[in-house]
Z-matrix of the N, CA and C atoms (Angstrom, degrees):
N
C 1 1.433
C 2 1.523 1 108.48
N 3 1.324 2 115.44 1 144.88
C 4 1.466 3 120.60 2 178.23
C 5 1.514 4 109.94 3 -67.61
N 6 1.326 5 115.94 4 154.97
C 7 1.467 6 120.90 5 174.33
C 8 1.514 7 107.68 6 -71.10
N 9 1.328 8 115.62 7 124.16
C 10 1.452 9 121.21 8 178.84
C 11 1.532 10 110.52 9 -91.49
N 12 1.305 11 115.42 10 146.76
C 13 1.437 12 119.63 11 171.86
C 14 1.530 13 108.18 12 -144.82
N 15 1.321 14 117.76 13 171.52
C 16 1.486 15 119.95 14 -176.73
C 17 1.523 16 112.34 15 -57.47
N 18 1.320 17 119.48 16 -28.60
C 19 1.468 18 121.26 17 -179.40
C 20 1.516 19 112.73 18 -68.75
N 21 1.324 20 117.13 19 -18.50
C 22 1.463 21 121.09 20 177.48
C 23 1.530 22 110.56 21 -68.71
N 24 1.331 23 116.66 22 -31.98
C 25 1.446 24 124.52 23 -178.32
C 26 1.534 25 109.80 24 -131.40
N 27 1.326 26 118.40 25 66.52
C 28 1.454 27 120.04 26 -168.67
C 29 1.537 28 115.09 27 -62.65
N 30 1.301 29 117.98 28 -34.01
C 31 1.467 30 120.52 29 -176.97
C 32 1.530 31 109.55 30 -76.44
N 33 1.293 32 117.21 31 -41.45
C 34 1.465 33 121.51 32 176.16
C 35 1.532 34 110.25 33 -64.68
N 36 1.336 35 116.03 34 -40.17
C 37 1.465 36 119.13 35 176.87
C 38 1.530 37 110.75 36 -61.44
N 39 1.310 38 117.10 37 -41.76
C 40 1.479 39 120.23 38 178.62
C 41 1.511 40 111.71 39 -60.53
N 42 1.332 41 117.07 40 -40.20
C 43 1.454 42 121.16 41 176.72
C 44 1.527 43 111.29 42 -63.78
N 45 1.325 44 115.78 43 -51.66
C 46 1.470 45 119.94 44 -175.93
C 47 1.515 46 111.32 45 -64.82
N 48 1.335 47 117.43 46 -49.37
C 49 1.482 48 118.83 47 -175.22
C 50 1.502 49 113.25 48 -75.32
N 51 1.314 50 117.97 49 -31.92
C 52 1.450 51 120.72 50 -176.43
C 53 1.495 52 114.84 51 -88.54
N 54 1.313 53 117.59 52 -26.29
C 55 1.471 54 120.41 53 -175.17
C 56 1.508 55 113.30 54 -115.24
N 57 1.317 56 117.74 55 -19.29
C 58 1.471 57 121.20 56 178.27
C 59 1.524 58 110.04 57 -122.19
N 60 1.330 59 115.82 58 44.92
C 61 1.442 60 123.61 59 177.80
C 62 1.543 61 109.52 60 -69.33
N 63 1.311 62 117.28 61 177.90
C 64 1.459 63 120.48 62 -174.02
C 65 1.526 64 113.81 63 -61.02
N 66 1.302 65 119.39 64 -23.18
C 67 1.466 66 121.96 65 -177.70
C 68 1.528 67 112.93 66 -106.77
N 69 1.312 68 118.26 67 13.31
C 70 1.469 69 118.77 68 -174.10
C 71 1.508 70 112.89 69 -60.06
N 72 1.321 71 117.59 70 -34.84
C 73 1.475 72 120.44 71 -179.32
C 74 1.518 73 112.16 72 -65.53
N 75 1.343 74 117.07 73 -26.33
C 76 1.452 75 120.18 74 -177.97
C 77 1.520 76 112.79 75 -67.94
N 78 1.313 77 116.22 76 -16.64
C 79 1.469 78 120.76 77 -178.86
C 80 1.530 79 112.09 78 -78.43
N 81 1.324 80 117.82 79 -2.91
C 82 1.453 81 121.01 80 179.64
C 83 1.529 82 110.34 81 -111.69
N 84 1.335 83 115.37 82 150.32
C 85 1.474 84 120.21 83 -179.14
C 86 1.518 85 109.21 84 -69.80
N 87 1.311 86 115.21 85 132.19
C 88 1.442 87 121.64 86 175.89
C 89 1.505 88 112.52 87 76.45
N 90 1.329 89 115.67 88 162.94
C 91 1.487 90 119.31 89 180.00
C 92 1.527 91 111.38 90 -73.42
N 93 1.288 92 113.66 91 143.75
C 94 1.460 93 119.49 92 175.32
C 95 1.534 94 107.51 93 -90.18
N 96 1.318 95 113.92 94 75.77
C 97 1.440 96 120.64 95 -170.46
C 98 1.533 97 114.32 96 -100.12
N 99 1.322 98 116.10 97 14.88
C 100 1.461 99 118.85 98 176.67
C 101 1.529 100 108.11 99 -151.44
N 102 1.307 101 114.42 100 156.80
C 103 1.462 102 118.78 101 -178.97
C 104 1.533 103 111.66 102 -58.57
N 105 1.352 104 120.34 103 -44.69
C 106 1.462 105 117.84 104 178.58
C 107 1.545 106 113.77 105 -59.27
N 108 1.318 107 117.76 106 -37.10
C 109 1.482 108 119.96 107 178.53
C 110 1.518 109 109.96 108 -67.37
N 111 1.333 110 118.07 109 -40.57
C 112 1.466 111 121.13 110 179.49
C 113 1.515 112 110.49 111 -65.55
N 114 1.319 113 116.91 112 -42.67
C 115 1.477 114 119.81 113 -179.60
C 116 1.520 115 110.15 114 -65.32
N 117 1.341 116 117.53 115 -38.95
C 118 1.473 117 120.05 116 177.48
C 119 1.510 118 109.95 117 -63.62
N 120 1.326 119 118.13 118 -41.22
C 121 1.468 120 121.34 119 178.90
C 122 1.518 121 109.94 120 -66.42
N 123 1.330 122 117.12 121 -41.35
C 124 1.464 123 122.05 122 176.59
C 125 1.528 124 111.32 123 -55.59
N 126 1.340 125 114.33 124 -46.43
C 127 1.463 126 119.08 125 179.46
C 128 1.517 127 110.22 126 -63.90
N 129 1.301 128 118.11 127 -40.23
C 130 1.485 129 122.04 128 -179.76
C 131 1.513 130 110.36 129 -63.72
N 132 1.325 131 117.41 130 -40.19
C 133 1.479 132 121.21 131 178.64
C 134 1.515 133 109.91 132 -62.58
N 135 1.317 134 116.88 133 -45.09
C 136 1.463 135 119.84 134 -178.57
C 137 1.513 136 112.03 135 -69.29
N 138 1.324 137 118.36 136 -32.04
C 139 1.449 138 121.18 137 174.00
C 140 1.529 139 110.20 138 -64.91
N 141 1.322 140 115.93 139 -43.48
C 142 1.474 141 120.64 140 175.93
C 143 1.535 142 110.94 141 -59.51
N 144 1.345 143 115.52 142 -44.53
C 145 1.450 144 120.77 143 179.53
C 146 1.525 145 110.38 144 -58.26
N 147 1.331 146 117.15 145 -45.68
C 148 1.469 147 121.46 146 178.46
C 149 1.529 148 112.02 147 -61.02
N 150 1.328 149 115.66 148 -34.65
C 151 1.472 150 119.69 149 -179.59
C 152 1.521 151 112.00 150 -74.61
N 153 1.327 152 117.40 151 -27.53
C 154 1.468 153 121.44 152 -176.65
C 155 1.533 154 111.31 153 -88.02
N 156 1.321 155 116.50 154 -40.46
C 157 1.453 156 120.38 155 -173.70
C 158 1.522 157 112.79 156 -101.63
N 159 1.310 158 114.45 157 156.91
C 160 1.476 159 121.43 158 -177.32
C 161 1.524 160 109.63 159 -69.19
N 162 1.326 161 113.07 160 163.80
C 163 1.466 162 120.68 161 174.76
C 164 1.520 163 109.69 162 -60.29
N 165 1.312 164 117.89 163 -35.63
C 166 1.474 165 121.68 164 179.49
C 167 1.523 166 110.46 165 -64.84
N 168 1.323 167 117.92 166 -42.29
C 169 1.471 168 120.89 167 -179.62
C 170 1.534 169 109.78 168 -66.21
N 171 1.315 170 116.46 169 -43.36
C 172 1.457 171 119.72 170 177.40
C 173 1.526 172 110.58 171 -60.27
N 174 1.325 173 116.75 172 -41.85
C 175 1.459 174 120.61 173 177.02
C 176 1.539 175 111.72 174 -62.65
N 177 1.313 176 116.65 175 -35.81
C 178 1.470 177 120.34 176 177.54
C 179 1.530 178 110.92 177 -66.61
N 180 1.306 179 118.06 178 -38.30
C 181 1.456 180 121.37 179 175.19
C 182 1.525 181 109.83 180 -63.34
N 183 1.296 182 116.63 181 -43.51
C 184 1.462 183 121.57 182 178.99
C 185 1.550 184 110.30 183 -60.79
N 186 1.321 185 116.46 184 -41.40
C 187 1.481 186 119.03 185 176.60
C 188 1.527 187 111.52 186 -62.99
N 189 1.344 188 117.45 187 -41.12
C 190 1.469 189 121.02 188 176.05
C 191 1.522 190 110.14 189 -61.73
N 192 1.322 191 117.12 190 -42.44
C 193 1.455 192 121.12 191 178.36
C 194 1.509 193 110.23 192 -60.37
N 195 1.324 194 117.40 193 -45.72
C 196 1.455 195 121.26 194 -179.68
C 197 1.546 196 110.77 195 -59.66
N 198 1.338 197 114.92 196 -43.39
C 199 1.495 198 119.51 197 179.45
C 200 1.542 199 109.03 198 -64.22
N 201 1.312 200 117.74 199 -41.39
C 202 1.443 201 119.53 200 -178.71
C 203 1.529 202 111.28 201 -67.62
N 204 1.329 203 116.73 202 -40.94
C 205 1.461 204 119.61 203 178.78
C 206 1.505 205 111.84 204 -67.09
N 207 1.311 206 118.85 205 -22.72
C 208 1.468 207 122.98 206 -179.59
C 209 1.540 208 113.17 207 -84.46
N 210 1.336 209 117.27 208 -1.38
C 211 1.456 210 120.36 209 -179.09
C 212 1.532 211 109.92 210 -60.60
N 213 1.315 212 116.54 211 142.34
C 214 1.474 213 118.51 212 178.10
C 215 1.525 214 110.81 213 -74.58
N 216 1.297 215 116.08 214 160.18
C 217 1.459 216 120.65 215 177.21
C 218 1.523 217 112.38 216 99.85
N 219 1.318 218 113.36 217 175.17
C 220 1.465 219 118.93 218 -176.31
C 221 1.536 220 111.37 219 -121.67
N 222 1.314 221 116.33 220 25.57
C 223 1.468 222 120.91 221 -175.32
C 224 1.521 223 110.72 222 -116.00
N 225 1.329 224 117.59 223 41.05
C 226 1.460 225 122.01 224 -173.55
C 227 1.520 226 111.84 225 -63.81
N 228 1.329 227 118.60 226 -35.36
C 229 1.458 228 120.04 227 179.76
C 230 1.515 229 111.17 228 -61.02
N 231 1.343 230 116.72 229 -48.23
C 232 1.466 231 119.60 230 179.74
C 233 1.549 232 112.17 231 -67.35
N 234 1.316 233 116.69 232 -38.35
C 235 1.440 234 120.06 233 177.33
C 236 1.524 235 111.43 234 -61.81
N 237 1.323 236 116.37 235 -42.66
C 238 1.466 237 121.30 236 179.42
C 239 1.512 238 110.68 237 -61.96
N 240 1.330 239 117.55 238 -49.83
C 241 1.452 240 122.60 239 -177.93
C 242 1.524 241 110.87 240 -63.37
N 243 1.306 242 117.17 241 -45.74
C 244 1.477 243 119.08 242 -177.70
C 245 1.528 244 112.58 243 -73.27
N 246 1.312 245 118.35 244 -36.28
C 247 1.463 246 120.86 245 -178.31
C 248 1.514 247 111.32 246 -69.87
N 249 1.324 248 116.81 247 -43.33
C 250 1.469 249 121.06 248 -173.14
C 251 1.515 250 113.01 249 -103.75
N 252 1.339 251 117.23 250 1.56
C 253 1.473 252 120.03 251 -178.77
C 254 1.508 253 108.56 252 45.44
N 255 1.332 254 115.25 253 53.30
C 256 1.472 255 121.14 254 -172.30
C 257 1.507 256 112.56 255 -73.83
N 258 1.330 257 114.59 256 60.31
C 259 1.474 258 121.00 257 -177.65
C 260 1.495 259 114.30 258 -65.79
N 261 1.341 260 117.88 259 -23.20
C 262 1.468 261 120.38 260 -179.56
C 263 1.513 262 112.89 261 -84.77
N 264 1.329 263 115.93 262 -1.90
C 265 1.454 264 118.97 263 -178.51
C 266 1.512 265 109.56 264 -131.99
N 267 1.302 266 115.72 265 126.02
C 268 1.450 267 121.14 266 170.83
C 269 1.503 268 108.53 267 -111.10
N 270 1.344 269 114.96 268 85.71
C 271 1.471 270 120.20 269 -170.45
C 272 1.528 271 113.94 270 -58.08
N 273 1.345 272 120.08 271 -38.02
C 274 1.475 273 117.20 272 174.96
C 275 1.510 274 113.01 273 -57.82
N 276 1.330 275 116.40 274 -34.06
C 277 1.464 276 120.81 275 177.57
C 278 1.534 277 112.02 276 -68.42
N 279 1.322 278 115.92 277 -25.16
C 280 1.452 279 120.21 278 177.35
C 281 1.518 280 110.72 279 -80.44
N 282 1.323 281 115.88 280 -16.73
C 283 1.445 282 120.33 281 -177.53
C 284 1.523 283 112.32 282 82.83
N 285 1.358 284 116.83 283 22.52
C 286 1.457 285 121.05 284 178.14
C 287 1.537 286 110.08 285 -134.03
N 288 1.296 287 113.91 286 159.72
C 289 1.468 288 120.72 287 176.17
C 290 1.518 289 109.31 288 -92.14
N 291 1.310 290 116.60 289 170.64
C 292 1.469 291 121.10 290 174.61
C 293 1.499 292 110.11 291 -61.67
N 294 1.326 293 117.26 292 -40.10
C 295 1.486 294 121.19 293 179.34
C 296 1.543 295 109.22 294 -60.50
N 297 1.307 296 116.79 295 -44.81
C 298 1.483 297 119.19 296 178.86
C 299 1.528 298 111.30 297 -64.88
N 300 1.339 299 117.16 298 -40.33
C 301 1.456 300 120.83 299 179.39
C 302 1.520 301 109.64 300 -62.02
N 303 1.336 302 116.51 301 -45.75
C 304 1.443 303 121.47 302 -179.15
C 305 1.529 304 111.17 303 -64.85
N 306 1.323 305 117.12 304 -42.65
C 307 1.459 306 120.24 305 178.76
C 308 1.519 307 111.51 306 -63.64
N 309 1.318 308 117.74 307 -42.01
C 310 1.480 309 119.91 308 178.03
C 311 1.525 310 110.56 309 -66.47
N 312 1.315 311 117.64 310 -40.37
C 313 1.467 312 120.94 311 178.63
C 314 1.528 313 108.46 312 -62.53
N 315 1.300 314 116.96 313 -42.42
C 316 1.465 315 121.35 314 -179.09
C 317 1.528 316 110.93 315 -61.36
N 318 1.338 317 114.97 316 -45.26
C 319 1.472 318 119.50 317 177.92
C 320 1.517 319 112.15 318 -59.34
N 321 1.319 320 116.42 319 -44.76
C 322 1.472 321 120.62 320 -175.72
C 323 1.541 322 112.42 321 -73.40
N 324 1.339 323 117.49 322 -23.24
C 325 1.450 324 119.48 323 -179.25
C 326 1.532 325 112.69 324 -96.79
N 327 1.298 326 117.28 325 -10.76
C 328 1.478 327 121.66 326 -179.36
C 329 1.510 328 111.74 327 -78.09
């Protein structure tokens, strides 16, 4: 497999790095101390993203998600973390995989 970097998926990288940075959880009231709270915050972030960015930009993120989900192999979690340096998200702590995160993001941005 080719070496992936953020430039391979520029729109998805912009979403992850700009909206799910290390302090993203601080923007919500109260601690995100359970999976349901984190998922609710995740949905709120993506709703905000849809309100800020054009339909075309959201579609570009969805295309990047589709390309990422189509990658060969079974190591999507590691590829996601290493490609996007997803330091603001600890997906195992959310109780979801990178594939599930991407699929949910895709649904909310479509």
